[in-house]
VEXVEXFI-536461 format. One record per residue (C-alpha): residue in one letter; residue number from 1; y, x, z; chain. Coordinates in nm, 4 decimals, padded with zeros to 6 digits. Example, Ala and Ser with C-alpha at 12.3 -4.5 7.8 and 13.67 -1.06 7.14 Angstrom:
// VEXVEXFI-536461
NODE;resn;resi;c2;c1;c3;chain
NODE;A;1;-00.4500;01.2300;00.7800;A
NODE;S;2;-00.1060;01.3670;00.7140;A
//
This chain:
// VEXVEXFI-536461
NODE;resn;resi;c2;c1;c3;chain
NODE;X;1;00.1064;-00.8083;-00.0117;A
NODE;X;2;00.1198;-00.5090;-00.2459;A
NODE;X;3;00.4289;-00.4813;-00.4626;A
NODE;X;4;00.2748;-00.4159;-00.8041;A
NODE;X;5;00.5838;-00.4674;-01.0200;A
NODE;X;6;00.6002;-00.1721;-01.2602;A
NODE;X;7;00.9718;-00.1301;-01.1875;A
NODE;X;8;00.9218;-00.1153;-00.8123;A
NODE;X;9;00.9041;00.1961;-00.5988;A
NODE;X;10;00.6450;00.0061;-00.3954;A
NODE;X;11;00.3959;-00.0013;-00.6816;A
NODE;X;12;00.0925;00.1750;-00.5289;A
NODE;X;13;-00.0794;00.2404;-00.8614;A
NODE;X;14;00.2148;00.4262;-01.0075;A
NODE;X;15;00.2612;00.6163;-00.6833;A
NODE;X;16;-00.1013;00.7303;-00.7031;A
NODE;X;17;-00.0543;00.8321;-01.0674;A
NODE;X;18;00.2516;01.0365;-00.9758;A
NODE;X;19;00.0468;01.2117;-00.7092;A
NODE;X;20;-00.1961;01.3185;-00.9809;A
NODE;X;21;00.0921;01.4306;-01.1991;A
NODE;X;22;00.2361;01.6229;-00.9029;A
NODE;X;23;-00.0914;01.8155;-00.8746;A
NODE;X;24;-00.0660;01.9185;-01.2398;A
NODE;X;25;00.2981;02.0170;-01.2004;A
NODE;X;26;00.2181;02.2212;-00.8896;A
NODE;X;27;-00.0454;02.4146;-01.0857;A
NODE;X;28;00.2182;02.5038;-01.3444;A
NODE;X;29;00.4753;02.5956;-01.0795;A
NODE;X;30;00.2272;02.8323;-00.9176;A
NODE;X;31;00.2670;03.0431;-01.2333;A
NODE;X;32;00.6208;02.9632;-01.3512;A
NODE;X;33;00.9601;02.8892;-01.1925;A
NODE;X;34;01.0156;02.5753;-01.4038;A
NODE;X;35;00.7807;02.3033;-01.5327;A
NODE;X;36;00.8871;02.1338;-01.8585;A
NODE;X;37;00.7499;01.7805;-01.8866;A
NODE;X;38;00.7561;01.5672;-02.1995;A
NODE;X;39;00.7358;01.1955;-02.1225;A
NODE;X;40;00.6209;01.0301;-02.4443;A
NODE;X;41;00.7644;00.6806;-02.4575;A
NODE;X;42;00.9405;00.7277;-02.1253;A
NODE;X;43;01.2700;00.6019;-01.9852;A
NODE;X;44;01.5285;00.7322;-01.7441;A
NODE;X;45;01.4775;00.4163;-01.5365;A
NODE;X;46;01.1195;00.5190;-01.4648;A
NODE;X;47;01.2300;00.8605;-01.3435;A
NODE;X;48;01.5112;00.7205;-01.1328;A
NODE;X;49;01.2351;00.5686;-00.9206;A
NODE;X;50;00.9720;00.8388;-00.9429;A
NODE;X;51;01.1312;01.1809;-00.9856;A
NODE;X;52;01.1400;01.2180;-00.6073;A
NODE;X;53;00.7597;01.2377;-00.6173;A
NODE;X;54;00.7960;01.5762;-00.7933;A
NODE;X;55;00.9800;01.8956;-00.6940;A
NODE;X;56;01.2827;01.7742;-00.8919;A
NODE;X;57;01.4803;02.0978;-00.8743;A
NODE;X;58;01.1969;02.2792;-01.0532;A
NODE;X;59;01.1229;02.0337;-01.3345;A
NODE;X;60;01.2901;01.9304;-01.6578;A
NODE;X;61;01.1782;01.5962;-01.8040;A
NODE;X;62;01.2432;01.5103;-02.1687;A
NODE;X;63;01.1725;01.1482;-02.2620;A
NODE;X;64;01.1123;01.0687;-02.6277;A
NODE;X;65;01.1510;00.7020;-02.7154;A
NODE;X;66;01.1920;00.5061;-03.0390;A
NODE;X;67;01.4892;00.3289;-02.8812;A
NODE;X;68;01.6815;00.5792;-02.6684;A
NODE;X;69;01.9659;00.3309;-02.6221;A
NODE;X;70;01.7202;00.1060;-02.4391;A
NODE;X;71;01.5351;00.3898;-02.2660;A
NODE;X;72;01.8435;00.5740;-02.1390;A
NODE;X;73;01.9477;00.3320;-01.8669;A
NODE;X;74;02.1647;00.5682;-01.6673;A
NODE;X;75;02.1920;00.9396;-01.6052;A
NODE;X;76;01.9200;01.0986;-01.3936;A
NODE;X;77;01.9533;01.4660;-01.3066;A
NODE;X;78;01.6828;01.6800;-01.4695;A
NODE;X;79;01.5962;01.3982;-01.7145;A
NODE;X;80;01.6998;01.3720;-02.0794;A
NODE;X;81;01.6280;01.0838;-02.3181;A
NODE;X;82;01.6009;01.1478;-02.6916;A
NODE;X;83;01.4884;00.9675;-03.0035;A
NODE;X;84;01.1267;01.0298;-03.0905;A
NODE;X;85;00.8214;00.8595;-03.2375;A
NODE;X;86;00.5138;00.8947;-03.0161;A
NODE;X;87;00.2947;00.9145;-03.3260;A
NODE;X;88;00.4996;01.1916;-03.4911;A
NODE;X;89;00.7059;01.4179;-03.2685;A
NODE;X;90;00.8053;01.6365;-03.5614;A
NODE;X;91;01.1026;01.7818;-03.3715;A
NODE;X;92;00.8756;01.9202;-03.0973;A
NODE;X;93;00.6990;02.2521;-03.1533;A
NODE;X;94;00.3347;02.3094;-03.0663;A
NODE;X;95;00.3005;02.3816;-02.6947;A
NODE;X;96;00.6732;02.3363;-02.6350;A
NODE;X;97;00.6114;02.1759;-02.2951;A
NODE;X;98;00.3964;02.2597;-01.9951;A
NODE;X;99;00.2823;01.9019;-01.9283;A
NODE;X;100;00.2710;01.5920;-02.1483;A
NODE;X;101;00.2889;01.2600;-01.9643;A
NODE;X;102;00.2646;00.9044;-02.0915;A
NODE;X;103;00.2410;00.5905;-01.8807;A
NODE;X;104;00.1405;00.2580;-02.0401;A
NODE;X;105;00.2583;00.3513;-02.3896;A
NODE;X;106;-00.0390;00.4168;-02.6176;A
NODE;X;107;-00.1335;00.0475;-02.6193;A
NODE;X;108;00.2053;-00.0274;-02.7801;A
NODE;X;109;00.2168;00.2155;-03.0731;A
NODE;X;110;00.0078;00.0071;-03.3146;A
NODE;X;111;-00.3489;-00.0080;-03.4407;A
NODE;X;112;-00.6167;00.2596;-03.4126;A
NODE;X;113;-00.4701;00.5101;-03.6594;A
NODE;X;114;-00.1344;00.5022;-03.4784;A
NODE;X;115;-00.3069;00.5472;-03.1424;A
NODE;X;116;-00.5043;00.8387;-03.2854;A
NODE;X;117;-00.1822;00.9944;-03.4137;A
NODE;X;118;-00.0208;00.9634;-03.0711;A
NODE;X;119;-00.3236;01.1218;-02.9040;A
NODE;X;120;-00.2986;01.4178;-03.1430;A
NODE;X;121;00.0686;01.4624;-03.0568;A
NODE;X;122;-00.0031;01.4509;-02.6823;A
NODE;X;123;-00.2612;01.7279;-02.7235;A
NODE;X;124;-00.0374;01.9316;-02.9508;A
NODE;X;125;00.2882;01.9480;-02.7554;A
NODE;X;126;00.1507;02.0648;-02.4181;A
NODE;X;127;-00.1598;02.2435;-02.2857;A
NODE;X;128;-00.1810;01.9995;-01.9913;A
NODE;X;129;-00.1550;01.6227;-02.0211;A
NODE;X;130;-00.1793;01.2963;-01.8292;A
NODE;X;131;-00.2055;00.9695;-02.0218;A
NODE;X;132;-00.2555;00.6260;-01.8654;A
NODE;X;133;-00.3240;00.2916;-02.0301;A
NODE;X;134;-00.4293;-00.0560;-01.9109;A
NODE;X;135;-00.8016;-00.1261;-01.9459;A
NODE;X;136;-00.9119;-00.3926;-02.1932;A
NODE;X;137;-01.1881;-00.5292;-01.9696;A
NODE;X;138;-00.9663;-00.5957;-01.6681;A
NODE;X;139;-00.9421;-00.9757;-01.6603;A
NODE;X;140;-00.5617;-01.0019;-01.6290;A
NODE;X;141;-00.3472;-00.9155;-01.9302;A
NODE;X;142;-00.0904;-00.6797;-01.7690;A
NODE;X;143;00.2113;-00.7623;-01.9854;A
NODE;X;144;00.1700;-01.1401;-01.9759;A
NODE;X;145;00.0299;-01.1359;-01.6201;A
NODE;X;146;-00.2107;-01.4015;-01.7462;A
NODE;X;147;-00.5876;-01.4077;-01.6873;A
NODE;X;148;-00.8090;-01.3741;-01.9957;A
NODE;X;149;-00.5213;-01.4030;-02.2454;A
NODE;X;150;-00.6158;-01.0779;-02.4241;A
NODE;X;151;-00.9758;-01.1974;-02.4577;A
NODE;X;152;-00.8804;-01.5240;-02.6248;A
NODE;X;153;-00.8729;-01.5739;-03.0003;A
NODE;X;154;-00.5236;-01.4974;-03.1222;A
NODE;X;155;-00.5009;-01.8511;-03.2605;A
NODE;X;156;-00.5217;-01.9816;-02.9021;A
NODE;X;157;-00.3129;-01.7154;-02.7316;A
NODE;X;158;-00.0040;-01.7438;-02.9493;A
NODE;X;159;00.0130;-02.1177;-02.8875;A
NODE;X;160;00.0197;-02.0577;-02.5122;A
NODE;X;161;00.3028;-01.8078;-02.5549;A
NODE;X;162;00.5015;-02.0653;-02.7511;A
NODE;X;163;00.4777;-02.3086;-02.4598;A
NODE;X;164;00.5880;-02.0918;-02.1675;A
NODE;X;165;00.7013;-01.7541;-02.0437;A
NODE;X;166;00.4132;-01.5276;-01.9437;A
NODE;X;167;00.4882;-01.2333;-01.7189;A
NODE;X;168;00.7168;-00.9893;-01.9003;A
NODE;X;169;00.6880;-01.1872;-02.2238;A
NODE;X;170;00.9463;-01.4627;-02.2746;A
NODE;X;171;00.8539;-01.7935;-02.4308;A
NODE;X;172;00.8445;-01.7488;-02.8077;A
NODE;X;173;01.0091;-01.9939;-03.0454;A
NODE;X;174;00.8125;-01.9315;-03.3644;A
NODE;X;175;00.4574;-01.8501;-03.4672;A
NODE;X;176;00.5755;-01.5192;-03.6122;A
NODE;X;177;00.7438;-01.4189;-03.2868;A
NODE;X;178;00.4461;-01.5204;-03.0734;A
NODE;X;179;00.1910;-01.3390;-03.2897;A
NODE;X;180;00.4141;-01.0323;-03.3061;A
NODE;X;181;00.4448;-01.0258;-02.9285;A
NODE;X;182;00.0683;-01.0486;-02.8838;A
NODE;X;183;00.0088;-00.7743;-03.1378;A
NODE;X;184;00.2610;-00.5458;-02.9677;A
NODE;X;185;-00.0036;-00.4519;-02.7098;A
NODE;X;186;-00.3467;-00.3302;-02.8195;A
NODE;X;187;-00.5463;-00.2343;-02.5130;A
NODE;X;188;-00.8406;00.0029;-02.5166;A
NODE;X;189;-01.1850;00.0148;-02.3630;A
NODE;X;190;-01.3307;00.3318;-02.2142;A
NODE;X;191;-01.5239;00.4424;-02.5243;A
NODE;X;192;-01.2114;00.4107;-02.7393;A
NODE;X;193;-00.9975;00.5950;-02.4849;A
NODE;X;194;-01.2552;00.8726;-02.4551;A
NODE;X;195;-01.2670;00.9056;-02.8341;A
NODE;X;196;-00.8883;00.9530;-02.8383;A
NODE;X;197;-00.8868;01.2045;-02.5525;A
NODE;X;198;-01.2220;01.3752;-02.5933;A
NODE;X;199;-01.1079;01.7004;-02.4288;A
NODE;X;200;-00.9895;01.5285;-02.1073;A
NODE;X;201;-01.1389;01.3971;-01.7868;A
NODE;X;202;-01.1356;01.0160;-01.7956;A
NODE;X;203;-01.0577;00.8557;-01.4596;A
NODE;X;204;-01.0818;00.4854;-01.3764;A
NODE;X;205;-00.8018;00.3317;-01.1725;A
NODE;X;206;-00.9417;00.0487;-00.9587;A
NODE;X;207;-00.7980;-00.2789;-00.8325;A
NODE;X;208;-01.0051;-00.5228;-00.6262;A
NODE;X;209;-01.3164;-00.3255;-00.7171;A
NODE;X;210;-01.2525;-00.3567;-01.0931;A
NODE;X;211;-01.1228;-00.0971;-01.3355;A
NODE;X;212;-00.7565;-00.1784;-01.3920;A
NODE;X;213;-00.6520;00.1110;-01.6110;A
NODE;X;214;-00.7762;00.4393;-01.7547;A
NODE;X;215;-00.6298;00.7870;-01.7138;A
NODE;X;216;-00.6975;01.0930;-01.9313;A
NODE;X;217;-00.6195;01.4281;-01.7681;A
NODE;X;218;-00.6486;01.7670;-01.9347;A
NODE;X;219;-00.5657;02.0630;-01.7175;A
NODE;X;220;-00.5636;02.3228;-01.9967;A
NODE;X;221;-00.6495;02.3708;-02.3599;A
NODE;X;222;-01.0266;02.3578;-02.4243;A
NODE;X;223;-01.1812;02.7014;-02.4544;A
//
């Protein structure tokens, strides 16, 4: 059986994504001695597992996270964790990095205007980017690990979450907590994702013949 836990080095989907990122990094390293990567919404825990997929001695990864105390879960060489808002990286200059990377973050930043703001920041801070997000029309909600939950009316879904733990989401004690948890993840369909990243190639990640997530890859600034 495939180990698909996000925090597992056996996760084949993340390994495949890192192979795509490696290709982008290699293109940069063909021109420069060091590749600077900005991981928007990233954590040191992620890179503890996955940095070995890259030429670690030739990369510097800066993770910007709203909660660096949570995101910085132990020192990883070549990785720094700093406070930053994915929708407004005001401390980062235009084109400050070679590659922008974001894995399963844009669905968590808020409603459409917040997602649009994050997409603008991704495009602004690096000429090359790789952004991944779960796909709305995949039948299993990836955070709750529950089939069809994200397609249900919210008035049904929050009641389920108040009755039991679902995947990464603990059982919620109040209506406010349950609704807030549900609204913390706003997944996108392909048209929405393409509208956010209109200068990128959109790639479908498949599981069991169905699109599981979407990836936007831009290899350079549009001409």
